Backbone bond lengths (Angstrom), bond angles and torsions (degrees), N, CA, C in turn:
res aa  C-N    CA-C-N  psi(-1)  N-CA   C-N-CA  omega(-1)  CA-C   N-CA-C  phi
1 M - - - 1.455 - - 1.520 109.00 -
2 A 1.294 115.40 143.68 1.458 121.21 -175.65 1.530 110.12 -120.68
3 Q 1.321 114.42 162.34 1.457 119.65 174.97 1.524 108.96 -57.07
4 F 1.314 115.90 135.64 1.465 126.50 -179.97 1.533 113.46 77.93
5 D 1.346 117.45 7.55 1.456 119.62 170.92 1.523 109.06 -68.28
6 V 1.323 115.64 143.21 1.462 122.39 178.69 1.523 108.22 -105.58
7 H 1.344 115.70 132.81 1.458 122.40 179.96 1.525 109.51 -124.38
8 R 1.319 115.05 150.49 1.461 119.04 171.76 1.519 108.29 -65.47
9 N 1.310 115.81 147.10 1.457 121.75 175.84 1.527 107.77 -91.41
10 P 1.331 118.08 110.95 1.458 119.90 179.65 1.539 112.58 -84.78
11 G 1.316 117.07 -0.05 1.466 122.00 -174.66 1.515 114.46 -76.16
12 K 1.324 114.21 -179.71 1.467 120.58 -174.68 1.528 113.60 -69.25
13 H 1.317 118.72 -15.78 1.472 121.98 -179.86 1.533 112.13 -102.49
14 K 1.337 116.83 22.56 1.464 120.97 -174.10 1.524 113.68 -63.10
15 D 1.331 118.14 -21.31 1.465 119.29 177.63 1.524 111.49 -70.98
16 T 1.319 116.12 -39.27 1.462 121.94 179.38 1.527 111.51 -87.00
17 I 1.329 115.69 -36.36 1.462 122.60 -178.94 1.527 107.66 -119.73
18 P 1.334 117.48 81.92 1.459 119.58 -174.57 1.530 114.41 -72.17
19 F 1.339 117.04 -21.40 1.458 120.59 -175.97 1.525 111.05 -139.36
20 I 1.327 113.98 159.66 1.469 122.14 170.62 1.519 107.18 -131.14
21 V 1.320 116.34 152.88 1.464 120.84 177.53 1.528 108.40 -119.43
22 V 1.326 115.60 132.67 1.469 121.82 178.11 1.526 108.02 -75.45
23 V 1.332 116.90 125.34 1.466 120.58 179.34 1.523 111.99 -113.68
24 Q 1.293 117.05 -6.13 1.455 122.91 -177.53 1.527 111.09 -68.00
25 S 1.308 116.44 138.54 1.462 122.66 177.39 1.526 111.09 -63.61
26 A 1.316 116.51 145.91 1.460 121.94 176.75 1.525 112.02 -61.86
27 Q 1.311 117.27 -16.91 1.461 121.35 177.55 1.528 111.25 -57.66
28 F 1.342 117.08 -24.97 1.460 121.32 -176.33 1.525 112.79 -108.91
29 D 1.313 117.57 22.30 1.472 121.77 -177.79 1.527 113.28 -61.10
30 N 1.306 118.64 -25.83 1.468 120.47 -179.76 1.522 112.77 -76.95
31 Y 1.320 116.98 -10.73 1.459 120.60 178.88 1.520 109.03 -77.09
32 R 1.316 118.28 154.48 1.465 122.12 -174.20 1.531 114.57 -84.08
33 R 1.304 117.51 3.22 1.463 121.48 -179.38 1.520 109.87 -126.83
34 R 1.352 115.74 162.40 1.462 121.96 174.82 1.517 109.10 -131.28
35 V 1.325 115.38 137.83 1.462 121.35 174.65 1.523 106.61 -84.99
36 V 1.325 115.66 125.41 1.462 121.26 -175.82 1.530 110.01 -131.59
37 V 1.327 114.37 157.64 1.464 121.49 175.38 1.528 107.31 -122.76
38 P 1.326 117.14 132.36 1.461 120.24 178.74 1.527 112.79 -65.44
39 L 1.320 114.74 146.75 1.460 123.22 171.46 1.531 105.71 -113.18
40 V 1.321 115.55 103.75 1.462 123.65 -172.41 1.531 110.02 -91.09
41 R 1.323 116.26 140.10 1.474 119.86 175.67 1.520 109.61 -54.44
42 S 1.307 116.31 134.11 1.471 121.15 178.92 1.524 110.87 -56.85
43 T 1.319 116.38 -37.54 1.466 120.34 -178.68 1.524 112.36 -66.87
44 A 1.321 117.58 -23.12 1.463 121.30 -179.47 1.520 112.63 -88.26
45 I 1.309 116.74 -22.63 1.468 119.72 -174.16 1.528 112.31 -94.54
46 G 1.301 117.64 -19.74 1.466 119.79 -179.80 1.514 111.90 79.24
47 K 1.321 115.35 -158.39 1.463 121.29 -177.49 1.536 110.44 -68.29
48 V 1.314 115.02 131.56 1.469 121.56 177.27 1.517 107.54 -97.23
49 N 1.328 115.63 117.00 1.461 120.85 -178.24 1.522 113.22 -91.70
50 F 1.309 117.36 -23.23 1.458 122.03 -173.50 1.531 107.73 -124.32
51 T 1.325 116.58 79.50 1.464 121.40 -171.99 1.528 114.00 -65.91
52 T 1.317 118.69 -21.99 1.465 118.82 176.18 1.524 110.64 -74.62
53 F 1.318 117.23 -25.69 1.466 121.91 178.00 1.535 110.60 -89.64
54 N 1.309 117.10 -30.16 1.465 122.60 -178.08 1.533 110.81 -127.98
55 P 1.347 117.00 68.45 1.465 118.47 178.99 1.529 111.27 -66.17
56 T 1.313 115.11 152.66 1.462 122.15 -179.97 1.524 109.73 -105.66
57 F 1.331 115.74 141.44 1.466 122.72 179.92 1.526 109.23 -133.46
58 K 1.318 115.98 160.84 1.455 122.93 174.62 1.526 107.28 -109.72
59 I 1.339 116.99 117.06 1.460 122.57 179.36 1.525 107.98 -126.06
60 S 1.307 116.65 123.77 1.475 121.95 179.59 1.523 111.84 47.75
61 G 1.323 116.15 40.23 1.455 121.32 177.82 1.517 115.25 82.00
62 L 1.328 117.59 -2.39 1.467 121.63 179.02 1.522 110.84 -101.72
63 S 1.320 116.43 139.69 1.454 121.89 172.83 1.522 107.76 -86.44
64 V 1.340 116.05 120.21 1.464 121.58 -177.89 1.525 110.19 -129.25
65 V 1.328 114.48 154.28 1.462 122.06 -176.70 1.522 109.47 -119.17
66 L 1.321 116.52 131.63 1.463 121.73 174.83 1.523 108.87 -66.04
67 H 1.334 117.03 132.53 1.463 121.74 -177.80 1.535 109.92 -123.89
68 P 1.352 117.52 77.56 1.466 121.51 -174.73 1.525 115.08 -59.54
69 L 1.320 118.58 -25.04 1.463 119.51 180.00 1.526 112.37 -68.62
70 E 1.325 117.31 -10.86 1.461 122.09 178.71 1.530 111.91 -107.19
71 I 1.329 117.18 23.35 1.455 121.90 179.49 1.532 109.63 -57.59
72 V 1.335 115.56 141.48 1.460 119.96 -175.94 1.523 109.79 -153.54
73 S 1.303 116.71 160.98 1.457 123.28 174.19 1.528 107.94 -109.92
74 I 1.338 116.49 130.76 1.463 119.48 179.69 1.528 109.94 -130.81
75 P 1.330 116.72 153.60 1.470 119.48 176.82 1.534 110.98 -63.12
76 V 1.310 116.15 143.30 1.465 122.03 -179.10 1.527 111.13 -54.99
77 D 1.330 116.98 -38.29 1.467 119.53 -177.01 1.528 113.21 -73.19
78 Q 1.333 117.42 -3.54 1.463 120.36 176.38 1.527 112.62 -103.06
79 L 1.329 116.46 1.96 1.465 119.79 174.45 1.527 108.72 -71.44
80 G 1.303 116.42 135.84 1.456 120.18 176.10 1.515 110.98 -77.65
81 E 1.310 114.92 -173.43 1.454 122.59 -179.96 1.531 111.44 -57.90
82 A 1.319 116.60 135.70 1.466 121.05 174.77 1.525 108.26 -72.49
83 V 1.349 116.33 130.79 1.463 120.19 -177.15 1.526 112.96 -120.81
84 G 1.312 117.15 -3.17 1.454 119.53 -179.95 1.510 111.61 164.25
85 S 1.308 114.61 -165.95 1.456 121.51 -179.50 1.523 109.76 -143.17
86 L 1.317 114.90 146.18 1.461 121.06 173.70 1.534 109.93 -110.21
87 S 1.336 116.47 25.26 1.468 119.37 -178.15 1.529 111.88 -60.67
88 D 1.329 117.24 -29.85 1.467 119.81 176.55 1.526 111.89 -68.51
89 C 1.324 116.57 -18.25 1.472 122.42 -179.46 1.522 111.22 -110.02
90 S 1.323 116.57 17.25 1.462 120.23 -173.84 1.524 113.28 -57.11
91 Q 1.338 117.78 -33.79 1.467 119.81 -179.84 1.529 111.44 -64.36
92 L 1.319 117.45 -36.13 1.469 120.76 177.48 1.522 110.93 -66.14
93 I 1.322 116.45 -41.49 1.464 120.87 -179.30 1.521 110.74 -68.11
94 V 1.310 116.78 -45.83 1.467 120.80 179.24 1.533 110.55 -63.08
95 A 1.314 117.77 -39.06 1.472 121.05 177.83 1.531 110.57 -62.96
96 A 1.328 117.16 -40.01 1.469 120.39 178.33 1.521 110.52 -65.26
97 L 1.327 116.75 -43.27 1.465 119.72 178.14 1.522 111.33 -67.00
98 D 1.322 116.51 -33.49 1.460 121.03 175.91 1.535 110.16 -61.64
99 E 1.318 116.58 -42.12 1.470 120.38 177.02 1.518 110.44 -60.56
100 L 1.311 116.72 -40.67 1.463 121.63 -178.49 1.524 111.94 -68.29
101 L 1.322 116.34 -40.94 1.469 120.02 -168.83 1.521 116.58 -101.52
102 T 1.326 118.86 -27.39 1.459 117.56 -169.56 1.509 116.25 -124.46
103 R 1.289 119.03 -11.06 1.452 119.95 -178.23 1.527 110.63 -82.34
104 A 1.309 116.28 138.04 1.464 121.65 176.26 1.515 109.22 -110.55
105 W 1.299 116.89 110.15 1.472 122.14 -178.74 1.511 108.89 -110.56
106 K 1.329 114.40 142.12 1.475 119.57 178.88 1.490 108.94 -121.03
């Protein structure tokens, strides 16, 4: 699995959060966990006011929204089936994480 790979969410919230995207750097591939961000169904999240923080993507025909505030680390063996990659959209994902982690707003 590579950074920005998209996996099915096998967890209990898979109806609302059908996919997760791996955001962890390949530098940590030997570790037993992966840092992932949920991709929430657009219909479940409602109106997105801050599109740079919550970009929208199309995965397997579903419109999903990146939800960086729900970032989590999960064991590799709990990742669902890989269904694609958002590597072509990596700048959007990194920009959203940058907003979460490094911007200082007053």
